[in-house]
BAVO-44230 format. One record per atom (N, C-alpha, C): residue number from 1; residue in one letter; atom name; x, y, z. Coordinates in Angstrom, 1 decimal, decimal comma, padded with zeros to 4 digits, always signed. Layout:
% BAVO-44230
 minu setor keti      x      y      z
  NUM     A   CA      X      Y      Z
...
END
This chain:
% BAVO-44230
 minu setor keti      x      y      z
    1     M    N +142,7 +032,1 +042,8
    1     M   CA +144,0 +032,6 +042,5
    1     M    C +144,1 +034,0 +043,0
    2     K    N +145,3 +034,4 +043,4
    2     K   CA +145,5 +035,7 +044,0
    2     K    C +145,6 +036,7 +042,9
    3     F    N +145,3 +037,9 +043,2
    3     F   CA +145,4 +039,1 +042,3
    3     F    C +146,9 +039,5 +042,3
    4     A    N +147,2 +040,2 +041,2
    4     A   CA +148,6 +040,7 +041,1
    4     A    C +149,0 +041,6 +042,2
    5     A    N +148,1 +042,4 +042,6
    5     A   CA +148,4 +043,4 +043,7
    5     A    C +148,7 +042,6 +045,0
    6     D    N +148,0 +041,5 +045,3
    6     D   CA +148,3 +040,7 +046,5
    6     D    C +149,6 +040,1 +046,4
    7     I    N +150,0 +039,6 +045,2
    7     I   CA +151,3 +038,9 +045,0
    7     I    C +152,4 +039,9 +045,2
    8     E    N +152,2 +041,1 +044,6
    8     E   CA +153,3 +042,1 +044,7
    8     E    C +153,4 +042,5 +046,2
    9     Q    N +152,3 +042,6 +046,9
    9     Q   CA +152,4 +043,0 +048,3
    9     Q    C +153,1 +041,9 +049,1
   10     Q    N +152,8 +040,6 +048,8
   10     Q   CA +153,5 +039,6 +049,5
   10     Q    C +155,0 +039,6 +049,2
   11     Q    N +155,3 +039,8 +047,9
   11     Q   CA +156,8 +039,9 +047,6
   11     Q    C +157,5 +041,0 +048,3
   12     L    N +156,8 +042,2 +048,4
   12     L   CA +157,4 +043,3 +049,1
   12     L    C +157,6 +043,0 +050,6
   13     Q    N +156,6 +042,4 +051,2
   13     Q   CA +156,7 +042,0 +052,6
   13     Q    C +157,8 +041,0 +052,8
   14     Q    N +158,0 +040,0 +051,9
   14     Q   CA +159,0 +039,0 +052,1
   14     Q    C +160,4 +039,7 +051,9
   15     Q    N +160,5 +040,6 +050,9
   15     Q   CA +161,8 +041,2 +050,7
   15     Q    C +162,2 +042,1 +051,9
   16     Q    N +161,2 +042,8 +052,5
   16     Q   CA +161,5 +043,6 +053,6
   16     Q    C +161,9 +042,8 +054,8
   17     S    N +161,2 +041,7 +055,0
   17     S   CA +161,5 +040,8 +056,2
   17     S    C +162,8 +040,2 +056,0
   18     S    N +163,1 +039,7 +054,8
   18     S   CA +164,4 +039,1 +054,6
   18     S    C +165,6 +040,1 +054,8
   19     A    N +165,3 +041,3 +054,3
   19     A   CA +166,4 +042,3 +054,4
   19     A    C +166,6 +042,7 +055,9
   20     S    N +165,5 +042,8 +056,6
   20     S   CA +165,6 +043,2 +058,0
   20     S    C +166,3 +042,1 +058,9
   21     T    N +166,1 +040,8 +058,5
   21     T   CA +166,7 +039,8 +059,3
   21     T    C +168,1 +039,4 +058,8
   22     G    N +168,6 +040,0 +057,8
   22     G   CA +169,9 +039,7 +057,3
   22     G    C +170,0 +038,5 +056,4
   23     I    N +168,9 +038,0 +055,9
   23     I   CA +169,0 +036,8 +055,1
   23     I    C +169,7 +037,0 +053,8
   24     T    N +169,3 +038,2 +053,2
   24     T   CA +169,9 +038,5 +051,9
   24     T    C +171,3 +039,0 +052,1
   25     K    N +172,3 +038,6 +051,3
   25     K   CA +173,6 +039,1 +051,4
   25     K    C +174,2 +039,3 +050,0
   26     A    N +175,2 +040,2 +050,0
   26     A   CA +175,8 +040,5 +048,7
   26     A    C +176,8 +039,4 +048,3
   27     V    N +176,9 +039,2 +047,0
   27     V   CA +177,9 +038,2 +046,5
   27     V    C +179,2 +038,8 +046,4
   28     D    N +180,2 +038,2 +047,0
   28     D   CA +181,6 +038,8 +047,1
   28     D    C +182,2 +038,7 +045,7
   29     D    N +182,1 +037,5 +045,1
   29     D   CA +182,9 +037,3 +043,8
   29     D    C +181,9 +037,2 +042,7
   30     T    N +181,7 +038,2 +041,9
   30     T   CA +180,8 +038,1 +040,8
   30     T    C +181,5 +037,8 +039,5
   31     S    N +182,8 +037,6 +039,5
   31     S   CA +183,5 +037,2 +038,3
   31     S    C +183,4 +035,8 +037,9
   32     S    N +183,1 +034,9 +038,9
   32     S   CA +183,0 +033,5 +038,7
   32     S    C +181,7 +033,2 +037,9
   33     S    N +181,8 +032,3 +036,9
   33     S   CA +180,6 +032,0 +036,1
   33     S    C +179,8 +030,8 +036,8
   34     E    N +180,5 +030,1 +037,7
   34     E   CA +179,8 +029,0 +038,4
   34     E    C +179,5 +029,4 +039,8
   35     P    N +178,3 +029,1 +040,3
   35     P   CA +178,0 +029,5 +041,7
   35     P    C +178,7 +028,6 +042,7
   36     A    N +179,0 +029,1 +043,8
   36     A   CA +179,7 +028,3 +044,8
   36     A    C +178,8 +027,3 +045,4
   37     A    N +179,4 +026,2 +045,8
   37     A   CA +178,5 +025,0 +046,2
   37     A    C +177,7 +025,4 +047,5
   38     D    N +178,3 +026,2 +048,3
   38     D   CA +177,6 +026,6 +049,6
   38     D    C +176,7 +027,9 +049,4
   39     A    N +176,6 +028,4 +048,2
   39     A   CA +175,9 +029,7 +048,0
   39     A    C +174,4 +029,4 +048,2
   40     A    N +173,7 +030,4 +048,8
   40     A   CA +172,3 +030,2 +049,0
   40     A    C +171,6 +030,5 +047,6
   41     P    N +170,5 +029,8 +047,3
   41     P   CA +169,8 +030,1 +046,1
   41     P    C +169,3 +031,5 +046,0
   42     L    N +169,2 +032,0 +044,8
   42     L   CA +168,7 +033,4 +044,6
   42     L    C +167,2 +033,5 +045,0
   43     L    N +166,4 +032,5 +044,7
   43     L   CA +165,0 +032,5 +045,1
   43     L    C +164,7 +031,3 +045,9
   44     D    N +164,1 +031,5 +047,1
   44     D   CA +163,6 +030,3 +047,8
   44     D    C +162,3 +029,8 +047,2
   45     K    N +161,8 +028,8 +047,6
   45     K   CA +160,6 +028,2 +047,0
   45     K    C +159,4 +029,1 +046,9
   46     K    N +159,2 +029,8 +048,0
   46     K   CA +158,0 +030,7 +048,1
   46     K    C +158,2 +031,9 +047,1
   47     N    N +159,4 +032,5 +047,1
   47     N   CA +159,6 +033,6 +046,1
   47     N    C +159,6 +033,1 +044,7
   48     L    N +160,1 +031,9 +044,4
   48     L   CA +160,0 +031,4 +043,1
   48     L    C +158,5 +031,2 +042,7
   49     Q    N +157,7 +030,7 +043,6
   49     Q   CA +156,3 +030,5 +043,4
   49     Q    C +155,6 +031,9 +043,0
   50     L    N +155,9 +032,9 +043,8
   50     L   CA +155,4 +034,2 +043,6
   50     L    C +155,8 +034,8 +042,2
   51     A    N +157,1 +034,6 +041,9
   51     A   CA +157,5 +035,1 +040,6
   51     A    C +156,8 +034,4 +039,5
   52     L    N +156,7 +033,1 +039,6
   52     L   CA +156,0 +032,3 +038,5
   52     L    C +154,5 +032,7 +038,4
   53     L    N +153,9 +032,9 +039,5
   53     L   CA +152,5 +033,4 +039,5
   53     L    C +152,3 +034,7 +038,8
   54     S    N +153,3 +035,6 +039,0
   54     S   CA +153,2 +036,9 +038,4
   54     S    C +153,5 +036,8 +036,9
   55     L    N +154,4 +035,9 +036,5
   55     L   CA +154,7 +035,7 +035,1
   55     L    C +153,5 +035,1 +034,4
   56     I    N +152,8 +034,1 +035,0
   56     I   CA +151,8 +033,4 +034,3
   56     I    C +150,6 +034,4 +034,0
   57     Q    N +150,5 +035,5 +034,7
   57     Q   CA +149,5 +036,5 +034,4
   57     Q    C +149,9 +037,4 +033,2
   58     D    N +151,1 +037,3 +032,7
   58     D   CA +151,6 +038,2 +031,7
   58     D    C +151,4 +037,5 +030,3
   59     D    N +150,6 +038,1 +029,4
   59     D   CA +150,3 +037,5 +028,1
   59     D    C +151,5 +037,2 +027,3
   60     R    N +152,5 +038,1 +027,4
   60     R   CA +153,7 +037,9 +026,6
   60     R    C +154,4 +036,6 +027,1
   61     F    N +154,5 +036,4 +028,4
   61     F   CA +155,1 +035,1 +028,9
   61     F    C +154,3 +033,9 +028,4
   62     L    N +153,0 +034,0 +028,4
   62     L   CA +152,2 +032,9 +028,0
   62     L    C +152,4 +032,6 +026,5
   63     D    N +152,5 +033,7 +025,7
   63     D   CA +152,8 +033,6 +024,3
   63     D    C +154,1 +032,8 +024,0
   64     L    N +155,1 +033,2 +024,8
   64     L   CA +156,4 +032,5 +024,6
   64     L    C +156,4 +031,0 +025,0
   65     I    N +155,7 +030,7 +026,1
   65     I   CA +155,6 +029,3 +026,5
   65     I    C +154,7 +028,6 +025,5
   66     H    N +153,7 +029,2 +025,0
   66     H   CA +152,8 +028,5 +024,0
   66     H    C +153,6 +028,2 +022,7
   67     A    N +154,3 +029,2 +022,2
   67     A   CA +155,1 +029,1 +021,0
   67     A    C +156,1 +027,9 +021,1
   68     Q    N +156,8 +027,8 +022,3
   68     Q   CA +157,7 +026,8 +022,5
   68     Q    C +157,0 +025,4 +022,6
   69     Y    N +155,8 +025,4 +023,2
   69     Y   CA +155,1 +024,1 +023,2
   69     Y    C +154,7 +023,7 +021,8
   70     V    N +154,2 +024,6 +021,0
   70     V   CA +153,8 +024,3 +019,6
   70     V    C +155,0 +023,8 +018,8
   71     K    N +156,2 +024,4 +019,0
   71     K   CA +157,4 +024,0 +018,3
   71     K    C +157,8 +022,5 +018,7
   72     V    N +157,7 +022,2 +020,0
   72     V   CA +158,1 +020,9 +020,4
   72     V    C +157,0 +019,9 +020,0
   73     A    N +155,8 +020,2 +020,1
   73     A   CA +154,7 +019,3 +019,6
   73     A    C +154,8 +019,0 +018,1
   74     N    N +155,1 +020,0 +017,3
   74     N   CA +155,3 +019,8 +015,9
   74     N    C +156,5 +018,9 +015,6
   75     A    N +157,6 +019,2 +016,3
   75     A   CA +158,8 +018,4 +016,1
   75     A    C +158,6 +016,9 +016,5
   76     R    N +157,8 +016,7 +017,6
   76     R   CA +157,5 +015,3 +018,0
   76     R    C +156,6 +014,6 +017,0
   77     S    N +155,6 +015,3 +016,4
   77     S   CA +154,7 +014,7 +015,5
   77     S    C +155,4 +014,4 +014,1
   78     N    N +156,4 +015,2 +013,8
   78     N   CA +157,2 +015,0 +012,5
   78     N    C +158,1 +013,8 +012,7
   79     K    N +158,5 +013,4 +013,9
   79     K   CA +159,3 +012,2 +014,1
   79     K    C +158,6 +010,9 +013,9
   80     K    N +157,3 +011,0 +014,1
   80     K   CA +156,5 +009,7 +014,0
   80     K    C +156,2 +009,4 +012,6
END
């Protein structure tokens, strides 16, 4: 598994490369609650992976996920 510093460095490099190539663009209409059908996703697969890897290293995030898991597991066991 990569260290947080490596992940942050990769994220920074990707942000810089996407900004320099013009991939990132501003959203013209922010008043709409629904995204346009042809709008590019906010995170591509690689950036999503990097974001999730950084989140999984945060104990607060793990605590939230675990609490939700326990809640669902208890609800399922009570149904039986």
